[in-house]
N, C-alpha and C positions, 0 to 999 in steps of 0.2 A: 674573776673566775680564771681557772686555767686554761691555757691555750691548748687546742688539740689539732691532730691532723685528720685527713679523711679517711687513712688507714684505720685511725686507732677507733673513729667512731664506727666505722664497719665492723672491727674487730669486737667492738663491745655491745655489738646488736644481739637481741635475743633470737631463739630459733624462731623463723618465721617463714610462710608459706614460700618466699623467694627462695630460701635456703633448700627447703624440700625439694622445689622443682629444679633447682641447680643439682642437687645431690644426683636427682632422677635422670637428667640428661647425661651427667657426666658416666653414673654408673651404666646407662644403656651403651655408652661408648666403650666404656673398660669391659663390658660383658662380649662384644663382638671382637674385641682384642684378643681376650681369652680363647674365644670360639676360634677365629681366623688363624692363630698362632698354634694352637694344640691339634687342631682337625687333621694335621701332617701325621703325627704319630698315631692317630686313629685309625688312618687308612695305610700306615706305612707297610704292614706286612702284605695287604694286598697289591700296592703298588711294587713292591720288590718282585712278587711272583709275575704280576702281569708285564712289566719291563726287564725283568732279568736283572736286577739290580744288585750288585754286591754291597756288602754292609757298609764299606768305606764309601762308596758311591753315593748310597743312599743317606749317609752321615751329612755329607757335603751337599747334598740335594736339600736336604732339611735345614742347612744353615742359611740357604738362599735369603729367606724372608728376615733372618738376624741380620745378616749383611746390610740387607735394605734398610732395617731398623737403625742401625748404626748411622748410615749414611742420612737418614730422613732425620733424626734428632740431632745431628752437627747442623744440616744446611736449614731444615723448615723449623725445628726446636727453636734454633737461635734468632731466626726471623722473626719470629712473635715479639721478642721485644723491640722490634722496629716498626712493624705493621700492625700490631696487635694481636692477642690471643685469639679472638672470637673468628678472623678470617682464616687463620690457620688450621683451628679446630674442625670449623664446618666444611672448609673445601677438602680438607684432608679427609675426614669422614667420609663424604661423598666419593672421593677417588679411592680408597683403600676397599670401599664396598664393593665399588665396580670392578676393582682388579681381583678382589676374592671370587666374586661370581664368575668372571673370565675364566679363572683357573680350573673351573669343571669343563670348559672346553679344550682341555689340554691333549693334545695328541701324543706326546713324547715327553720324555724328561727335560729337554731343552726348553721347549714353550713353558712348561711346567715350571722349572727354575725361574725363566725371566718374569712370570706373572708373580709368583711367590715373592721375589725380589721387590718388584713393583708394590704389592701391597705391604711389604716391609716398610718401603721408603715413605708412604704416607700415615702408616702406624706409628712410625717412628717421630714424626712431627707433630701428631695429635698427643700421645699419652704424655709426654712431658707438660705440654702446657695445659692439660685438664688437670694434672696432678698440682701444678702452679695455681690455677685458676680456684681450685677449692681450696687451697692452704690460704691464699689471700683474702676470699670472701666468704669463707666461713667462721662463726663466731668463735671467738679465741678458746672459749672454754669447751668447745665441741671441736677443736679444729683436726685433733688427731684421731677422733673417734669417726668422724665424717670422711677424712680422707682414707681411712683404712676402710670403712664400709664399700666404696667405691672402688677400691683396688681389690677388695674382695670379690668382686664381681668378676674379676679376670678368672677366679677358679670356678666360678659357677658357669662362666661361659667355656671353659673348658671339661667342666661335667656334661655341658649339653652337647659338646662336639663329641663326646664319647658316646653318650647315650645315643645320639642321632646316627652314630656310625654304626652301634650295635643295630639299631633297629634297620635302617635304610640300605646297609651292604648285603645283607641278605635277599633284598627283595628287589633292589634297583642295581646300582654300581655307586663306585667311590666318586663318580662325577657328580651325581646327585647329593652328596653331601656337602660339597662346595656350593651349590645353588642356594643352599639354605642361607648362605650368608646376605642372599638378597633381601632379605626380611629387615636389614639396616636401613637399605633405600626409603622404606615406607616411613619411617620416622623423621625424615630429614626435614619436612615442613614444621613439625613442632620443635626440633632444634635450633632451627633458623628464627623461628617467632621468639623462643625463650633464652637462648644462651646469650649470657650478658659479656661485655668487655671487661677486661681487666681494669680496677680503679686506679691501679699505679701508671697504666698506660694513658689513661685519659687525663690524670693530674700531670703527669710530666709533659702532654703534649698542650696544655693550657685549655683542655677542653672541660671548662669549670660547670658549664650547664648540664653535660652528659654525666658528669660526675656526679652532680647533686641528685640528677634523677635516679642514677642507679643506688645511690645511699638510701633514697627514699623509696625505693622498691624493696629493700631490705629491712629500712628501719622507718616505716610512715612516721611522720611527724617529728623525726629527729631535728633538734636546734642546731643549723649549721652556722650559727652567727658568730661563733668563737673560732669557727676554724681557720687555721693557716693553710693556703693554697700553694702558698710559692716553694714551700721546702721541698716538696715531691716535683715541682716542675724541675728546680735546680738540679737535683738528683737526677732525674730523669734523662735530662739534657746531657750529661756526661755518657761517653762513649761506654756500652759494656762489651769488653772484649775477654777473651779467653785468660788474658794475663791477668786481668782484674779477678779473677775466682783465686788468685793465689795472694792478693793483697791482705791487709787486716788481720793477719794472724791465721789466714788461710793455706799459708804454704804448704804444711804437713797434712792439714786436713782434707784439702781438695783430693790430692792423689790416694790418700788412705779411703776414702768413700769410695773412688774410683775403684779401688780393689776389693773392697767389702762387695760392691755391687756386682762386679765381675764373677766374683766366687759365688754369689749367691745365684746368679743368672747360670752360670755353668751347671749349678744342681737343678736348678728349675727345668732347663731346658734338655738338658742329659736325661733326666729322669721322665719327663714328659714324652720326649722323642722316643725312648728306647725300651721303658718299661714293659710294655707288651713284647717287644721281641725277648727280651731278656728273660721274661718268665715263660714264653713257649720254650725258649732253650731250656730252661730249667725243668721242662715236662709238663707244661700246662698247655691247653687248647687255646684259641684264639678268642672264643666267648669270654672265657674265665680270664683271660688275660686282659681285656679289655675292662673287665668289671675290675680290676685291681687298680685301672688308671681311674676309673670313678672313684674308687675308696680314697685313692690319693688324693685327689681334687676336693673330695668331701672335707678331708682333713685340712686341706688349704684353706677353704674357705672360714671354718672354724678358726684356725689359726691366725689369719688376717684379721678377724672380728676382734678375738681376744687379745691379739697383739694392739689394737689401736686402743682397745679399754685400758690395758697394762699401761700402753705408752703415756696415756693421760694421767695416770696416778704415780707412775714410778720413774718415767723418761726412757724414751726410745734405745737409749745407748744400752741400759741394763737388760732390755728386752732382746735386743738382738744379740747380746753375747749371750744370754739363756737359751734363745731360739736355736742359734748356731751350735751352741754345745750340745742340745738335745738331738738336733739334726744328725750330727756325726755318730753319736750314741746309736740312735733308730737305724741310720743306714749301713752301719756295722752289723748291727743285729739282723738286719733283713738277709745278710750275706752268709748267716748260719743256719739256714734251712728250718725256720722255725714252725711249729705246728700251724694249722689254719687259722685257729682264734687269735694266737699270737703275731701270727703274719700281717693279718687285717689290721690288728691293734697296732703294729709297726707302722704299716702303710698311712694309717692314719696321722699319726706321730710324724711320721717323715714328711708328710705333705704339709702338715700345721708348720712345721720349722722349716722347711724349704720355699716351697710355693706361697706359704702363708707369710714368710717373712719378708718376701719382695714388697708387699705393702707397707711393711713398718719402715723398711730402710729407703724406701721413696719419702715418707715422712720424715724421717730423719734427716735426709739432704735437704728437704724442701726447708727446716727449720734452719739448717746451717748458714743459708744465704739470705741476706738482705731482699726485700720485695723487688727493688731497681733491677737486681741481676738474678733474680730467683728462676726464670724461666731458662735463661742462658746455663746457670748452674746445673739444675735438675737434666736439662738436657745433654749437656757433656756427661753428668755421671752415667745418664741411661747409654749415650753413644758408647764411651768406653767401656760401660759393662756389657756392652753387645759383644765386646770380644770374648767375654766369658759365656756368653749365650751361643756363639758361634762356634766355641770349642767344644760346647757341650754333646751336641749330636755327633760331632766329628771324633769326639774322646769316645762315645759310645759304640759308633760304628768300627771303630779300630780296635776297640776291647773286643768286640764279638767276634771281629776278623780272626782276631789272635786265640778265640776259642779257650779262654781263659777259665777257671772255674767260677761260679756265680759270687762267691766270697770275695774274690778279687776285684769283680767288676763293682759290687757296691763299695768296696774300701776305696777305689778309684775316686768314685762320687762323692764319699764321705770327706775325703782329704781336704778340699776346698774349703771346708766349714772351719776348720783349724786356723787357716790364713786370714779368713774373715773375721774371726774373733780377735786376733792380734790387730788388724788394720783398724777395727770400730774402735779397740781401746786407746789407740794412738791419735785419734781425732778429738784436736783439742777444741774448747770453745773461742769462737774467734772474738778479736777486739771490736768494741764498738766503733762506728766510724759516721756516726750522725744520720745513717739510714736504718739503724739498727735498735733505735731506741723506742720501739712500738711497744714494748712489754710493759714498761713502766706507764707510758700513756694509757695502756687498757687498763692497769690496775688502777690508776687515777679514776679513770673513766668509769670503772666498775662500781665506785663509792657512789657518784651521782647518776648510775644507772637509770634510777627511778624517776628523779626528778626529770631527767633530760627526756624520757619519753612521752612526759607529760608536758 
């Protein structure tokens, strides 16, 4: 019979309770990623008035969490390839939750900025690792769908942040909006009991007993007698460095994915931070402007889910090109002062193809790197991409400070989509280097899937 690896056995598993719980845990964390990041855009008009902030100052303050995410992705995200994904995810979730709650006690922009930076640092370490963990442990046939369902919770969290702001701001204050983040702390005992470790990490460290236990959690009764355990260990013992992200045919693909990430994040955070203020400048009141942000993120949720479904059928590259193209069209059209019905339709489409695309591009990056370096690869994509995220709020603040027509504001946010299309098209399939042969093994395993389960 054909020899297999632990990864191929895990990838060939049918959907089980283990995968549903894993999806629930990672989705919960992603929900609060969306809430904690987008809540700033919801309270921004109030903060600008209370602290007398100029638009460019507010833009830089909005980038504090994103600078933190870049730092966290570099230092904490890559750390997981050395100490494991589980401790980084769990401890990072604890710390970003505490930092988010403390933000509600801020008495001025300086304290606010420091705590937003701290929130971003721990989010930046957590998010690439839950993406990598989901990509590694999900069944091969459901990998893209499960990853994008998880990532779509970012948009659900964004919607929640806006709805909470609409409800709480008139009754209490912007401080209370941040206190809601403390709900995430209540789920930590469940996360600590259920969050698994990376299979690749366990096998690379020679922890065969723990790896077997993990596989049986996902695939009870699996026959592991023909599994080869040494290959994963030998691959894992090699140091994963940033330079390795450019080896084996990835010299062009890695920087192109970085550019696509950055352009996507520029549009995402630029719109989520400044859309309410742009709409207020266009003549709408605060309430309706916040509702437009809800519409944008409803579209984002639908786009993320649709993108995962389409990615499993047509490939993430084609989906990304199509979504970025539609993002450009919808954003340019938004600047033409459309009628109310068309305005909301365009906001739905813009949300689906900007924020929604973020879920697809994470899967695209995770597929590009082998498991041994996946956390480092996705972490660096996220880190470099944060340069675009940082630029988004700053760009929006400067555009509003210049008092440009609304048409030019939306065109400025549409332009990065064109660059992202070019970058995605230039990402070439990397060469196989021994750690990337899992797909053939999964195909062979699928043929004997029924007999293996018995």
